[in-house]
PDB file of N, CA, C and O in Angstrom:
ATOM      1  N   MET A   1      -3.463 -18.364   2.598  1.00  0.00           N
ATOM      2  CA  MET A   1      -3.965 -17.380   1.665  1.00  0.00           C
ATOM      3  C   MET A   1      -2.858 -17.042   0.673  1.00  0.00           C
ATOM      4  O   MET A   1      -1.717 -16.781   1.054  1.00  0.00           O
ATOM      5  N   ALA A   2      -3.215 -17.053  -0.588  1.00  0.00           N
ATOM      6  CA  ALA A   2      -2.241 -16.787  -1.634  1.00  0.00           C
ATOM      7  C   ALA A   2      -1.856 -15.313  -1.639  1.00  0.00           C
ATOM      8  O   ALA A   2      -2.660 -14.451  -1.284  1.00  0.00           O
ATOM      9  N   TYR A   3      -0.627 -15.033  -2.043  1.00  0.00           N
ATOM     10  CA  TYR A   3      -0.136 -13.663  -2.111  1.00  0.00           C
ATOM     11  C   TYR A   3      -0.497 -13.109  -3.478  1.00  0.00           C
ATOM     12  O   TYR A   3       0.321 -13.119  -4.398  1.00  0.00           O
ATOM     13  N   ARG A   4      -1.743 -12.620  -3.608  1.00  0.00           N
ATOM     14  CA  ARG A   4      -2.202 -12.071  -4.873  1.00  0.00           C
ATOM     15  C   ARG A   4      -3.185 -10.943  -4.639  1.00  0.00           C
ATOM     16  O   ARG A   4      -3.821 -10.856  -3.588  1.00  0.00           O
ATOM     17  N   CYS A   5      -3.298 -10.084  -5.634  1.00  0.00           N
ATOM     18  CA  CYS A   5      -4.190  -8.933  -5.564  1.00  0.00           C
ATOM     19  C   CYS A   5      -5.634  -9.414  -5.714  1.00  0.00           C
ATOM     20  O   CYS A   5      -5.935 -10.230  -6.584  1.00  0.00           O
ATOM     21  N   ASP A   6      -6.529  -8.898  -4.854  1.00  0.00           N
ATOM     22  CA  ASP A   6      -7.936  -9.292  -4.925  1.00  0.00           C
ATOM     23  C   ASP A   6      -8.638  -8.691  -6.137  1.00  0.00           C
ATOM     24  O   ASP A   6      -9.667  -9.211  -6.569  1.00  0.00           O
ATOM     25  N   LEU A   7      -8.109  -7.616  -6.689  1.00  0.00           N
ATOM     26  CA  LEU A   7      -8.800  -6.929  -7.779  1.00  0.00           C
ATOM     27  C   LEU A   7      -8.333  -7.367  -9.169  1.00  0.00           C
ATOM     28  O   LEU A   7      -9.157  -7.666 -10.033  1.00  0.00           O
ATOM     29  N   CYS A   8      -7.028  -7.407  -9.387  1.00  0.00           N
ATOM     30  CA  CYS A   8      -6.521  -7.722 -10.725  1.00  0.00           C
ATOM     31  C   CYS A   8      -5.886  -9.100 -10.813  1.00  0.00           C
ATOM     32  O   CYS A   8      -5.450  -9.509 -11.889  1.00  0.00           O
ATOM     33  N   ASP A   9      -5.827  -9.827  -9.692  1.00  0.00           N
ATOM     34  CA  ASP A   9      -5.293 -11.188  -9.650  1.00  0.00           C
ATOM     35  C   ASP A   9      -3.794 -11.244  -9.957  1.00  0.00           C
ATOM     36  O   ASP A   9      -3.288 -12.273 -10.403  1.00  0.00           O
ATOM     37  N   LYS A  10      -3.086 -10.133  -9.715  1.00  0.00           N
ATOM     38  CA  LYS A  10      -1.630 -10.120  -9.877  1.00  0.00           C
ATOM     39  C   LYS A  10      -1.012 -10.980  -8.778  1.00  0.00           C
ATOM     40  O   LYS A  10      -1.457 -10.918  -7.632  1.00  0.00           O
ATOM     41  N   LYS A  11       0.000 -11.777  -9.098  1.00  0.00           N
ATOM     42  CA  LYS A  11       0.576 -12.691  -8.120  1.00  0.00           C
ATOM     43  C   LYS A  11       2.088 -12.762  -8.269  1.00  0.00           C
ATOM     44  O   LYS A  11       2.668 -12.131  -9.152  1.00  0.00           O
ATOM     45  N   THR A  12       2.720 -13.542  -7.391  1.00  0.00           N
ATOM     46  CA  THR A  12       4.160 -13.689  -7.466  1.00  0.00           C
ATOM     47  C   THR A  12       4.532 -14.551  -8.665  1.00  0.00           C
ATOM     48  O   THR A  12       3.764 -15.413  -9.094  1.00  0.00           O
ATOM     49  N   TYR A  13       5.719 -14.304  -9.193  1.00  0.00           N
ATOM     50  CA  TYR A  13       6.228 -15.140 -10.263  1.00  0.00           C
ATOM     51  C   TYR A  13       7.727 -15.290 -10.087  1.00  0.00           C
ATOM     52  O   TYR A  13       8.391 -14.443  -9.488  1.00  0.00           O
ATOM     53  N   ALA A  14       8.240 -16.376 -10.615  1.00  0.00           N
ATOM     54  CA  ALA A  14       9.652 -16.694 -10.448  1.00  0.00           C
ATOM     55  C   ALA A  14      10.459 -16.111 -11.592  1.00  0.00           C
ATOM     56  O   ALA A  14       9.982 -15.989 -12.720  1.00  0.00           O
ATOM     57  N   GLY A  15      11.685 -15.758 -11.274  1.00  0.00           N
ATOM     58  CA  GLY A  15      12.592 -15.241 -12.284  1.00  0.00           C
ATOM     59  C   GLY A  15      14.013 -15.459 -11.816  1.00  0.00           C
ATOM     60  O   GLY A  15      14.265 -16.182 -10.853  1.00  0.00           O
ATOM     61  N   ARG A  16      14.934 -14.824 -12.509  1.00  0.00           N
ATOM     62  CA  ARG A  16      16.339 -14.958 -12.149  1.00  0.00           C
ATOM     63  C   ARG A  16      16.917 -13.591 -11.854  1.00  0.00           C
ATOM     64  O   ARG A  16      16.576 -12.603 -12.505  1.00  0.00           O
ATOM     65  N   GLN A  17      17.792 -13.545 -10.870  1.00  0.00           N
ATOM     66  CA  GLN A  17      18.508 -12.308 -10.612  1.00  0.00           C
ATOM     67  C   GLN A  17      19.954 -12.498 -11.030  1.00  0.00           C
ATOM     68  O   GLN A  17      20.543 -13.561 -10.832  1.00  0.00           O
ATOM     69  N   HIS A  18      20.507 -11.462 -11.605  1.00  0.00           N
ATOM     70  CA  HIS A  18      21.839 -11.520 -12.173  1.00  0.00           C
ATOM     71  C   HIS A  18      22.751 -10.656 -11.323  1.00  0.00           C
ATOM     72  O   HIS A  18      22.367  -9.555 -10.927  1.00  0.00           O
ATOM     73  N   THR A  19      23.929 -11.128 -11.040  1.00  0.00           N
ATOM     74  CA  THR A  19      24.895 -10.369 -10.267  1.00  0.00           C
ATOM     75  C   THR A  19      25.372  -9.169 -11.078  1.00  0.00           C
ATOM     76  O   THR A  19      25.806  -9.309 -12.222  1.00  0.00           O
ATOM     77  N   HIS A  20      25.287  -7.992 -10.472  1.00  0.00           N
ATOM     78  CA  HIS A  20      25.758  -6.786 -11.147  1.00  0.00           C
ATOM     79  C   HIS A  20      27.171  -6.490 -10.648  1.00  0.00           C
ATOM     80  O   HIS A  20      27.413  -6.353  -9.449  1.00  0.00           O
ATOM     81  N   HIS A  21      28.072  -6.399 -11.581  1.00  0.00           N
ATOM     82  CA  HIS A  21      29.468  -6.201 -11.232  1.00  0.00           C
ATOM     83  C   HIS A  21      30.101  -5.357 -12.322  1.00  0.00           C
ATOM     84  O   HIS A  21      29.704  -5.434 -13.485  1.00  0.00           O
ATOM     85  N   ALA A  22      31.065  -4.570 -11.956  1.00  0.00           N
ATOM     86  CA  ALA A  22      31.709  -3.690 -12.931  1.00  0.00           C
ATOM     87  C   ALA A  22      32.359  -4.483 -14.056  1.00  0.00           C
ATOM     88  O   ALA A  22      32.416  -4.020 -15.195  1.00  0.00           O
ATOM     89  N   GLY A  23      32.844  -5.668 -13.740  1.00  0.00           N
ATOM     90  CA  GLY A  23      33.412  -6.519 -14.782  1.00  0.00           C
ATOM     91  C   GLY A  23      34.861  -6.205 -15.064  1.00  0.00           C
ATOM     92  O   GLY A  23      35.467  -5.319 -14.461  1.00  0.00           O
ATOM     93  N   VAL A  24      35.386  -6.956 -15.990  1.00  0.00           N
ATOM     94  CA  VAL A  24      36.762  -6.770 -16.420  1.00  0.00           C
ATOM     95  C   VAL A  24      36.769  -6.487 -17.907  1.00  0.00           C
ATOM     96  O   VAL A  24      35.723  -6.520 -18.556  1.00  0.00           O
ATOM     97  N   ALA A  25      37.935  -6.211 -18.445  1.00  0.00           N
ATOM     98  CA  ALA A  25      38.042  -5.910 -19.861  1.00  0.00           C
ATOM     99  C   ALA A  25      37.532  -7.087 -20.682  1.00  0.00           C
ATOM    100  O   ALA A  25      37.855  -8.241 -20.398  1.00  0.00           O
ATOM    101  N   GLY A  26      36.759  -6.796 -21.667  1.00  0.00           N
ATOM    102  CA  GLY A  26      36.244  -7.850 -22.541  1.00  0.00           C
ATOM    103  C   GLY A  26      34.932  -8.458 -22.060  1.00  0.00           C
ATOM    104  O   GLY A  26      34.393  -9.348 -22.718  1.00  0.00           O
ATOM    105  N   GLY A  27      34.405  -7.994 -20.919  1.00  0.00           N
ATOM    106  CA  GLY A  27      33.122  -8.483 -20.423  1.00  0.00           C
ATOM    107  C   GLY A  27      33.145  -9.919 -19.943  1.00  0.00           C
ATOM    108  O   GLY A  27      32.125 -10.604 -20.012  1.00  0.00           O
ATOM    109  N   GLN A  28      34.276 -10.390 -19.462  1.00  0.00           N
ATOM    110  CA  GLN A  28      34.380 -11.783 -19.039  1.00  0.00           C
ATOM    111  C   GLN A  28      33.524 -12.075 -17.806  1.00  0.00           C
ATOM    112  O   GLN A  28      33.036 -13.194 -17.650  1.00  0.00           O
ATOM    113  N   TRP A  29      33.335 -11.080 -16.921  1.00  0.00           N
ATOM    114  CA  TRP A  29      32.594 -11.354 -15.682  1.00  0.00           C
ATOM    115  C   TRP A  29      31.151 -11.732 -15.986  1.00  0.00           C
ATOM    116  O   TRP A  29      30.611 -12.639 -15.352  1.00  0.00           O
ATOM    117  N   LYS A  30      30.521 -11.067 -16.929  1.00  0.00           N
ATOM    118  CA  LYS A  30      29.117 -11.332 -17.227  1.00  0.00           C
ATOM    119  C   LYS A  30      28.916 -12.762 -17.706  1.00  0.00           C
ATOM    120  O   LYS A  30      27.851 -13.341 -17.494  1.00  0.00           O
ATOM    121  N   LYS A  31      29.903 -13.322 -18.333  1.00  0.00           N
ATOM    122  CA  LYS A  31      29.775 -14.697 -18.811  1.00  0.00           C
ATOM    123  C   LYS A  31      29.852 -15.687 -17.654  1.00  0.00           C
ATOM    124  O   LYS A  31      29.304 -16.786 -17.741  1.00  0.00           O
ATOM    125  N   ARG A  32      30.536 -15.299 -16.557  1.00  0.00           N
ATOM    126  CA  ARG A  32      30.699 -16.198 -15.419  1.00  0.00           C
ATOM    127  C   ARG A  32      29.735 -15.891 -14.287  1.00  0.00           C
ATOM    128  O   ARG A  32      29.642 -16.670 -13.338  1.00  0.00           O
ATOM    129  N   ALA A  33      29.018 -14.779 -14.358  1.00  0.00           N
ATOM    130  CA  ALA A  33      28.191 -14.343 -13.240  1.00  0.00           C
ATOM    131  C   ALA A  33      27.069 -15.335 -12.986  1.00  0.00           C
ATOM    132  O   ALA A  33      26.469 -15.865 -13.921  1.00  0.00           O
ATOM    133  N   GLN A  34      26.792 -15.581 -11.706  1.00  0.00           N
ATOM    134  CA  GLN A  34      25.734 -16.508 -11.336  1.00  0.00           C
ATOM    135  C   GLN A  34      24.376 -15.877 -11.558  1.00  0.00           C
ATOM    136  O   GLN A  34      24.178 -14.680 -11.345  1.00  0.00           O
ATOM    137  N   LYS A  35      23.456 -16.703 -11.986  1.00  0.00           N
ATOM    138  CA  LYS A  35      22.069 -16.280 -12.135  1.00  0.00           C
ATOM    139  C   LYS A  35      21.242 -17.146 -11.200  1.00  0.00           C
ATOM    140  O   LYS A  35      21.016 -18.325 -11.471  1.00  0.00           O
ATOM    141  N   THR A  36      20.789 -16.556 -10.094  1.00  0.00           N
ATOM    142  CA  THR A  36      20.070 -17.330  -9.089  1.00  0.00           C
ATOM    143  C   THR A  36      18.574 -17.076  -9.200  1.00  0.00           C
ATOM    144  O   THR A  36      18.151 -16.002  -9.628  1.00  0.00           O
ATOM    145  N   LEU A  37      17.777 -18.065  -8.816  1.00  0.00           N
ATOM    146  CA  LEU A  37      16.330 -17.940  -8.857  1.00  0.00           C
ATOM    147  C   LEU A  37      15.843 -17.067  -7.706  1.00  0.00           C
ATOM    148  O   LEU A  37      16.413 -17.089  -6.615  1.00  0.00           O
ATOM    149  N   ARG A  38      14.805 -16.313  -7.949  1.00  0.00           N
ATOM    150  CA  ARG A  38      14.171 -15.505  -6.913  1.00  0.00           C
ATOM    151  C   ARG A  38      12.707 -15.320  -7.262  1.00  0.00           C
ATOM    152  O   ARG A  38      12.287 -15.622  -8.380  1.00  0.00           O
ATOM    153  N   ASP A  39      11.930 -14.826  -6.310  1.00  0.00           N
ATOM    154  CA  ASP A  39      10.518 -14.549  -6.523  1.00  0.00           C
ATOM    155  C   ASP A  39      10.313 -13.046  -6.643  1.00  0.00           C
ATOM    156  O   ASP A  39      10.890 -12.268  -5.882  1.00  0.00           O
ATOM    157  N   PHE A  40       9.494 -12.647  -7.595  1.00  0.00           N
ATOM    158  CA  PHE A  40       9.095 -11.258  -7.745  1.00  0.00           C
ATOM    159  C   PHE A  40       7.670 -11.162  -7.228  1.00  0.00           C
ATOM    160  O   PHE A  40       6.765 -11.792  -7.776  1.00  0.00           O
ATOM    161  N   ALA A  41       7.464 -10.373  -6.171  1.00  0.00           N
ATOM    162  CA  ALA A  41       6.155 -10.282  -5.530  1.00  0.00           C
ATOM    163  C   ALA A  41       5.515  -8.927  -5.816  1.00  0.00           C
ATOM    164  O   ALA A  41       6.221  -7.923  -5.917  1.00  0.00           O
ATOM    165  N   PRO A  42       4.191  -8.883  -5.948  1.00  0.00           N
ATOM    166  CA  PRO A  42       3.516  -7.603  -6.135  1.00  0.00           C
ATOM    167  C   PRO A  42       3.529  -6.786  -4.843  1.00  0.00           C
ATOM    168  O   PRO A  42       3.663  -7.337  -3.750  1.00  0.00           O
ATOM    169  N   ASN A  43       3.390  -5.488  -4.979  1.00  0.00           N
ATOM    170  CA  ASN A  43       3.389  -4.587  -3.830  1.00  0.00           C
ATOM    171  C   ASN A  43       1.969  -4.511  -3.275  1.00  0.00           C
ATOM    172  O   ASN A  43       1.194  -3.635  -3.660  1.00  0.00           O
ATOM    173  N   LEU A  44       1.628  -5.433  -2.365  1.00  0.00           N
ATOM    174  CA  LEU A  44       0.265  -5.536  -1.845  1.00  0.00           C
ATOM    175  C   LEU A  44       0.103  -4.765  -0.543  1.00  0.00           C
ATOM    176  O   LEU A  44       1.011  -4.701   0.287  1.00  0.00           O
ATOM    177  N   HIS A  45      -1.098  -4.174  -0.389  1.00  0.00           N
ATOM    178  CA  HIS A  45      -1.467  -3.462   0.831  1.00  0.00           C
ATOM    179  C   HIS A  45      -2.926  -3.749   1.128  1.00  0.00           C
ATOM    180  O   HIS A  45      -3.721  -3.997   0.221  1.00  0.00           O
ATOM    181  N   TYR A  46      -3.269  -3.712   2.407  1.00  0.00           N
ATOM    182  CA  TYR A  46      -4.676  -3.758   2.782  1.00  0.00           C
ATOM    183  C   TYR A  46      -5.236  -2.362   2.619  1.00  0.00           C
ATOM    184  O   TYR A  46      -4.644  -1.388   3.084  1.00  0.00           O
ATOM    185  N   ALA A  47      -6.377  -2.266   1.959  1.00  0.00           N
ATOM    186  CA  ALA A  47      -6.991  -0.964   1.740  1.00  0.00           C
ATOM    187  C   ALA A  47      -8.505  -1.112   1.819  1.00  0.00           C
ATOM    188  O   ALA A  47      -9.059  -2.135   1.415  1.00  0.00           O
ATOM    189  N   THR A  48      -9.165  -0.090   2.338  1.00  0.00           N
ATOM    190  CA  THR A  48     -10.616  -0.061   2.376  1.00  0.00           C
ATOM    191  C   THR A  48     -11.069   0.786   1.204  1.00  0.00           C
ATOM    192  O   THR A  48     -10.870   2.001   1.191  1.00  0.00           O
ATOM    193  N   LEU A  49     -11.680   0.143   0.217  1.00  0.00           N
ATOM    194  CA  LEU A  49     -12.045   0.804  -1.024  1.00  0.00           C
ATOM    195  C   LEU A  49     -13.528   0.588  -1.312  1.00  0.00           C
ATOM    196  O   LEU A  49     -14.092  -0.441  -0.939  1.00  0.00           O
ATOM    197  N   PRO A  50     -14.160   1.556  -1.976  1.00  0.00           N
ATOM    198  CA  PRO A  50     -15.567   1.355  -2.345  1.00  0.00           C
ATOM    199  C   PRO A  50     -15.668   0.444  -3.572  1.00  0.00           C
ATOM    200  O   PRO A  50     -15.244   0.811  -4.668  1.00  0.00           O
ATOM    201  N   ILE A  51     -16.228  -0.733  -3.373  1.00  0.00           N
ATOM    202  CA  ILE A  51     -16.415  -1.680  -4.465  1.00  0.00           C
ATOM    203  C   ILE A  51     -17.909  -1.941  -4.573  1.00  0.00           C
ATOM    204  O   ILE A  51     -18.528  -2.441  -3.633  1.00  0.00           O
ATOM    205  N   ASN A  52     -18.487  -1.601  -5.721  1.00  0.00           N
ATOM    206  CA  ASN A  52     -19.935  -1.684  -5.957  1.00  0.00           C
ATOM    207  C   ASN A  52     -20.709  -0.868  -4.923  1.00  0.00           C
ATOM    208  O   ASN A  52     -21.789  -1.269  -4.489  1.00  0.00           O
ATOM    209  N   GLY A  53     -20.154   0.273  -4.533  1.00  0.00           N
ATOM    210  CA  GLY A  53     -20.827   1.163  -3.605  1.00  0.00           C
ATOM    211  C   GLY A  53     -20.694   0.795  -2.138  1.00  0.00           C
ATOM    212  O   GLY A  53     -21.230   1.497  -1.281  1.00  0.00           O
ATOM    213  N   VAL A  54     -19.997  -0.282  -1.826  1.00  0.00           N
ATOM    214  CA  VAL A  54     -19.831  -0.734  -0.444  1.00  0.00           C
ATOM    215  C   VAL A  54     -18.354  -0.655  -0.083  1.00  0.00           C
ATOM    216  O   VAL A  54     -17.498  -1.122  -0.834  1.00  0.00           O
ATOM    217  N   MET A  55     -18.061  -0.060   1.072  1.00  0.00           N
ATOM    218  CA  MET A  55     -16.680   0.017   1.528  1.00  0.00           C
ATOM    219  C   MET A  55     -16.215  -1.371   1.943  1.00  0.00           C
ATOM    220  O   MET A  55     -16.781  -1.975   2.854  1.00  0.00           O
ATOM    221  N   THR A  56     -15.180  -1.877   1.272  1.00  0.00           N
ATOM    222  CA  THR A  56     -14.701  -3.239   1.480  1.00  0.00           C
ATOM    223  C   THR A  56     -13.209  -3.213   1.725  1.00  0.00           C
ATOM    224  O   THR A  56     -12.471  -2.485   1.061  1.00  0.00           O
ATOM    225  N   ARG A  57     -12.764  -4.021   2.692  1.00  0.00           N
ATOM    226  CA  ARG A  57     -11.328  -4.137   2.969  1.00  0.00           C
ATOM    227  C   ARG A  57     -10.760  -5.219   2.069  1.00  0.00           C
ATOM    228  O   ARG A  57     -11.156  -6.381   2.159  1.00  0.00           O
ATOM    229  N   VAL A  58      -9.839  -4.840   1.206  1.00  0.00           N
ATOM    230  CA  VAL A  58      -9.268  -5.770   0.246  1.00  0.00           C
ATOM    231  C   VAL A  58      -7.754  -5.717   0.337  1.00  0.00           C
ATOM    232  O   VAL A  58      -7.175  -4.760   0.850  1.00  0.00           O
ATOM    233  N   ARG A  59      -7.141  -6.750  -0.166  1.00  0.00           N
ATOM    234  CA  ARG A  59      -5.689  -6.802  -0.283  1.00  0.00           C
ATOM    235  C   ARG A  59      -5.385  -6.523  -1.754  1.00  0.00           C
ATOM    236  O   ARG A  59      -5.574  -7.392  -2.605  1.00  0.00           O
ATOM    237  N   ALA A  60      -4.919  -5.325  -2.047  1.00  0.00           N
ATOM    238  CA  ALA A  60      -4.766  -4.900  -3.426  1.00  0.00           C
ATOM    239  C   ALA A  60      -3.356  -4.397  -3.690  1.00  0.00           C
ATOM    240  O   ALA A  60      -2.670  -3.926  -2.783  1.00  0.00           O
ATOM    241  N   CYS A  61      -2.934  -4.505  -4.947  1.00  0.00           N
ATOM    242  CA  CYS A  61      -1.635  -3.960  -5.337  1.00  0.00           C
ATOM    243  C   CYS A  61      -1.761  -2.439  -5.439  1.00  0.00           C
ATOM    244  O   CYS A  61      -2.860  -1.908  -5.598  1.00  0.00           O
ATOM    245  N   THR A  62      -0.645  -1.759  -5.347  1.00  0.00           N
ATOM    246  CA  THR A  62      -0.672  -0.301  -5.332  1.00  0.00           C
ATOM    247  C   THR A  62      -1.194   0.264  -6.648  1.00  0.00           C
ATOM    248  O   THR A  62      -1.782   1.346  -6.660  1.00  0.00           O
ATOM    249  N   LYS A  63      -0.994  -0.434  -7.735  1.00  0.00           N
ATOM    250  CA  LYS A  63      -1.498   0.042  -9.024  1.00  0.00           C
ATOM    251  C   LYS A  63      -3.023   0.097  -9.015  1.00  0.00           C
ATOM    252  O   LYS A  63      -3.615   1.051  -9.520  1.00  0.00           O
ATOM    253  N   CYS A  64      -3.663  -0.931  -8.440  1.00  0.00           N
ATOM    254  CA  CYS A  64      -5.129  -0.952  -8.354  1.00  0.00           C
ATOM    255  C   CYS A  64      -5.641   0.121  -7.401  1.00  0.00           C
ATOM    256  O   CYS A  64      -6.650   0.770  -7.675  1.00  0.00           O
ATOM    257  N   ILE A  65      -4.946   0.307  -6.282  1.00  0.00           N
ATOM    258  CA  ILE A  65      -5.362   1.327  -5.318  1.00  0.00           C
ATOM    259  C   ILE A  65      -5.308   2.706  -5.959  1.00  0.00           C
ATOM    260  O   ILE A  65      -6.234   3.503  -5.807  1.00  0.00           O
ATOM    261  N   LYS A  66      -4.229   2.987  -6.674  1.00  0.00           N
ATOM    262  CA  LYS A  66      -4.099   4.276  -7.351  1.00  0.00           C
ATOM    263  C   LYS A  66      -5.173   4.449  -8.411  1.00  0.00           C
ATOM    264  O   LYS A  66      -5.734   5.535  -8.557  1.00  0.00           O
ATOM    265  N   ARG A  67      -5.463   3.384  -9.151  1.00  0.00           N
ATOM    266  CA  ARG A  67      -6.466   3.466 -10.215  1.00  0.00           C
ATOM    267  C   ARG A  67      -7.850   3.761  -9.638  1.00  0.00           C
ATOM    268  O   ARG A  67      -8.574   4.601 -10.172  1.00  0.00           O
ATOM    269  N   ILE A  68      -8.224   3.082  -8.557  1.00  0.00           N
ATOM    270  CA  ILE A  68      -9.543   3.285  -7.965  1.00  0.00           C
ATOM    271  C   ILE A  68      -9.662   4.683  -7.369  1.00  0.00           C
ATOM    272  O   ILE A  68     -10.689   5.340  -7.533  1.00  0.00           O
ATOM    273  N   LYS A  69      -8.616   5.142  -6.678  1.00  0.00           N
ATOM    274  CA  LYS A  69      -8.656   6.490  -6.108  1.00  0.00           C
ATOM    275  C   LYS A  69      -8.725   7.550  -7.208  1.00  0.00           C
ATOM    276  O   LYS A  69      -9.408   8.561  -7.046  1.00  0.00           O
ATOM    277  N   PHE A  70      -8.030   7.332  -8.321  1.00  0.00           N
ATOM    278  CA  PHE A  70      -8.075   8.271  -9.430  1.00  0.00           C
ATOM    279  C   PHE A  70      -9.475   8.302 -10.056  1.00  0.00           C
ATOM    280  O   PHE A  70      -9.989   9.373 -10.376  1.00  0.00           O
ATOM    281  N   ASP A  71     -10.090   7.122 -10.229  1.00  0.00           N
ATOM    282  CA  ASP A  71     -11.424   7.049 -10.803  1.00  0.00           C
ATOM    283  C   ASP A  71     -12.438   7.728  -9.901  1.00  0.00           C
ATOM    284  O   ASP A  71     -13.349   8.397 -10.387  1.00  0.00           O
ATOM    285  N   LEU A  72     -12.289   7.561  -8.571  1.00  0.00           N
ATOM    286  CA  LEU A  72     -13.199   8.230  -7.629  1.00  0.00           C
ATOM    287  C   LEU A  72     -13.064   9.737  -7.723  1.00  0.00           C
ATOM    288  O   LEU A  72     -14.059  10.462  -7.742  1.00  0.00           O
ATOM    289  N   LYS A  73     -11.825  10.203  -7.782  1.00  0.00           N
ATOM    290  CA  LYS A  73     -11.581  11.633  -7.859  1.00  0.00           C
ATOM    291  C   LYS A  73     -12.144  12.210  -9.159  1.00  0.00           C
ATOM    292  O   LYS A  73     -12.716  13.300  -9.162  1.00  0.00           O
ATOM    293  N   LYS A  74     -11.981  11.476 -10.260  1.00  0.00           N
ATOM    294  CA  LYS A  74     -12.468  11.928 -11.570  1.00  0.00           C
ATOM    295  C   LYS A  74     -13.991  11.967 -11.584  1.00  0.00           C
ATOM    296  O   LYS A  74     -14.583  12.899 -12.128  1.00  0.00           O
ATOM    297  N   ASN A  75     -14.637  10.951 -10.982  1.00  0.00           N
ATOM    298  CA  ASN A  75     -16.104  10.885 -11.006  1.00  0.00           C
ATOM    299  C   ASN A  75     -16.742  11.928 -10.091  1.00  0.00           C
ATOM    300  O   ASN A  75     -17.815  12.444 -10.404  1.00  0.00           O
ATOM    301  N   THR A  76     -16.108  12.244  -8.978  1.00  0.00           N
ATOM    302  CA  THR A  76     -16.681  13.223  -8.068  1.00  0.00           C
ATOM    303  C   THR A  76     -16.478  14.640  -8.583  1.00  0.00           C
ATOM    304  O   THR A  76     -17.277  15.524  -8.275  1.00  0.00           O
ATOM    305  N   ALA A  77     -15.425  14.875  -9.362  1.00  0.00           N
ATOM    306  CA  ALA A  77     -15.161  16.208  -9.907  1.00  0.00           C
ATOM    307  C   ALA A  77     -16.117  16.535 -11.039  1.00  0.00           C
ATOM    308  O   ALA A  77     -16.441  17.703 -11.254  1.00  0.00           O
ATOM    309  N   ALA A  78     -16.575  15.524 -11.766  1.00  0.00           N
ATOM    310  CA  ALA A  78     -17.438  15.766 -12.923  1.00  0.00           C
ATOM    311  C   ALA A  78     -18.865  16.043 -12.546  1.00  0.00           C
ATOM    312  O   ALA A  78     -19.703  16.264 -13.420  1.00  0.00           O
TER     313      ALA A  78
END
C-alpha cells in the first residue's frame, strides 16, 4: 500500500537535506556542506470520518482531518 493520503492524494517526495552548522568566517562551511537525499513524508493517520454521510476509516493527512472536522463543526453550528 502506497504511503499517501486517501482524500487529497498527498504522497512522499524526495528532496535534499542540508547540514546546518554555525560555519566559519566567510561562509566557507556552507560551500562544503554535504547535501544528502531524503524522503519527505506526509503526516498520515487513520481516522474514522463521515464521507458522503457514511462513517469510513481512511488514512488521511492531518490537514485533511482538520479540514473535515472544521467543516462538520461549521455545518452543525449553522
